[in-house]
C-alpha positions as CSV (number, residue, x, y, z in Angstrom):
1,M,100.2,119.0,83.9
2,W,99.3,119.2,87.8
3,S,102.3,116.3,89.4
4,F,102.1,113.8,92.5
5,K,103.9,111.3,94.3
6,K,103.6,109.5,96.5
7,Q,105.3,106.4,98.6
8,V,104.1,103.6,100.9
9,F,106.3,100.2,102.2
10,I,104.8,97.2,102.3
11,D,106.2,94.6,104.0
12,R,106.0,91.8,101.5
13,R,108.9,90.6,98.9
14,V,109.1,92.9,96.3
15,G,109.1,90.7,93.6
16,E,105.5,89.4,95.0
17,V,103.2,93.0,95.3
18,H,104.9,93.6,91.8
19,Q,103.6,90.3,90.2
20,F,99.6,91.6,92.5
21,A,99.9,95.0,91.2
22,T,100.4,94.9,87.8
23,N,98.0,92.0,86.6
24,P,95.2,94.5,85.8
25,K,92.0,91.8,86.5
26,H,92.9,92.8,90.6
27,W,93.6,96.3,90.2
28,Y,89.2,97.1,91.0
29,Q,90.7,95.2,94.2
30,W,92.4,98.0,95.8
31,Y,92.6,101.1,93.2
32,A,90.2,103.0,94.1
33,G,87.2,103.8,92.6
34,V,88.7,101.4,89.6
35,S,86.1,99.3,87.8
36,E,87.4,95.8,86.7
37,A,88.7,96.5,83.3
38,D,86.3,95.9,79.8
39,N,88.6,94.7,76.6
40,L,91.3,94.0,78.1
41,K,95.0,93.3,75.5
42,G,97.4,91.2,78.1
43,K,98.8,90.5,81.6
44,G,100.3,93.9,82.3
45,G,103.5,93.6,80.9
46,K,104.4,95.8,78.0
47,G,101.7,96.4,74.9
48,T,99.3,95.2,77.7
49,R,95.3,97.7,77.3
50,M,91.7,98.0,78.2
51,D,89.8,100.5,78.4
52,L,88.1,101.5,82.4
53,M,85.7,103.7,84.5
54,Y,86.7,105.5,87.2
55,F,84.4,106.6,89.7
56,F,85.5,109.9,90.5
57,F,84.1,112.9,92.1
58,G,80.6,111.7,91.6
59,R,81.1,110.7,88.4
60,S,82.3,108.3,85.8
61,M,84.5,108.6,83.3
62,E,86.4,106.4,81.0
63,L,89.3,105.9,81.0
64,H,91.5,104.4,78.3
65,I,95.2,102.6,79.5
66,L,98.3,101.4,77.3
67,V,101.7,100.1,79.6
68,V,104.7,101.2,78.3
69,E,107.1,99.5,80.2
70,N,107.5,96.4,83.1
71,A,110.2,95.4,84.0
72,A,112.8,94.6,86.0
73,M,115.9,97.6,87.1
74,E,118.9,96.6,88.5
75,N,117.1,97.7,92.1
76,G,113.7,96.0,91.2
77,Y,111.0,97.3,88.8
78,V,108.9,99.7,87.3
79,W,105.8,100.2,85.7
80,R,104.4,103.1,83.5
81,C,101.4,103.4,81.8
82,L,99.5,105.9,79.5
83,I,95.6,108.0,80.1
84,S,93.6,108.8,77.6
85,G,89.8,108.9,77.4
86,A,87.5,111.9,80.6
87,F,91.3,113.2,81.1
88,D,95.5,112.3,79.6
89,G,98.9,111.5,82.1
90,N,100.8,108.5,82.9
91,Q,102.1,107.0,86.1
92,T,104.3,105.7,87.4
93,W,105.3,102.9,89.7
94,R,108.7,101.4,91.1
95,Y,109.1,98.8,93.5
96,V,112.1,98.5,95.5
97,P,113.0,96.8,97.9
98,M,113.5,97.6,100.9
99,E,114.2,96.3,105.2
100,Q,112.8,92.3,103.9
101,G,109.7,94.5,102.1
102,T,109.1,96.8,99.6
103,E,108.4,100.4,98.6
104,V,106.1,101.4,96.2
105,Q,107.2,104.4,94.7
106,F,104.1,106.3,92.7
107,E,104.0,109.4,90.0
108,M,101.0,110.4,88.4
109,D,101.3,113.3,86.1
110,Y,98.1,114.5,84.0
111,D,95.9,116.8,82.6
112,L,92.2,118.1,83.0
113,P,90.0,119.6,80.1
114,G,89.1,122.8,79.6
115,N,89.1,126.7,80.3
116,I,91.1,128.3,83.0
117,F,87.7,127.3,85.6
118,G,88.7,123.8,84.7
119,K,92.4,124.6,86.2
120,V,91.4,127.2,88.7
121,A,88.9,124.1,90.6
122,N,91.9,121.1,89.6
123,T,94.2,124.0,91.9
124,L,91.8,123.9,94.9
125,Y,89.7,121.0,94.7
126,I,90.4,118.8,92.2
127,K,94.0,118.0,93.3
128,K,92.9,117.0,96.9
129,L,91.0,115.0,96.1
130,M,93.2,112.7,93.6
131,N,95.9,113.8,96.5
132,N,93.7,111.6,98.8
133,S,92.2,108.9,96.4
134,M,95.6,107.7,96.0
135,E,96.7,107.6,99.3
136,Q,93.4,105.1,99.9
137,T,94.4,102.8,96.9
138,L,98.4,102.8,97.8
139,Q,96.7,102.0,101.4
140,N,94.5,99.2,99.8
141,L,97.3,98.2,97.9
142,K,99.3,97.5,101.3
143,D,96.4,96.1,103.0
144,I,95.8,93.5,100.5
145,S,99.7,92.5,99.9
146,E,100.7,91.7,104.2
147,S,97.8,89.7,104.0
148,E,97.8,87.1,102.1
């Protein structure tokens, strides 16, 4: 399994960022490469499930998302999901109040299917592309959150 972490500061109150970012009806607007949700059941809370297409590296990949946590923490909020389909993984998003705004902390663990060549490609190329995609995703979330 491969992992990476990213974070971004958003000049917007934590409750507003969390409410917008965890609503799956908005994801396609800011999450790089993600389609609108199909078969959506729920509004982003625990138990929400949906199908998405993720467009990456010139391919469309079908993903199934299950939200396993969306809760207030002592200091902000946490949102977690499980991913299955074209690849398996999980994501954790934390929304932490900071300096009159929000620090969004993103973590992802994922496992690509395939043999040793797939693992080498992941290390050399796919990991870099996914990292760039997440940087764009966080920047999109920041730009939209700060503009509304």
